[in-house]
C-alpha positions, 0 to 999 in steps of 0.5 A: 500500500502506498502512503499518501501522507506528506513527509514529517514537517512538510506544510499541510497546505499551501500558505496562499489562503489565510485559514482561520481556526476557533480555539475550542479547548484550552491548550499550551501555546508552544514557541516552535513546531515541536511539541517540546518547544518553549511553553508560551502560555495557554490558548483562550477558548473562543479565540479566533486565530489566523493560520500563518502555516501548518505542518504535520508532525511525526505523530500525524498531528497537524500543528498550526502556527499563528501570531502567538505561537504553535497549537495542535489541531488535536490533543494527545487524547484525541480531543479537538483543540482547533476547529476550522472557522 
């Protein structure tokens, strides 16, 4: 079977359009793409953010870069952090 998943760290989509996301669950904002990067605080539920870029990590989780840092679309337990807005 051929994998259709992009290589780790590859942008999940082109940066042409500015996608917006709604934060639906509290989550740590990270300073970099890696989930072990510096903790920059906690995202506010209800906040609408504008994506600068997004990439898929080694666990297959999409990470979204925005003005305050990086967030995952899904939490480690599978819960939703970001919903397309």
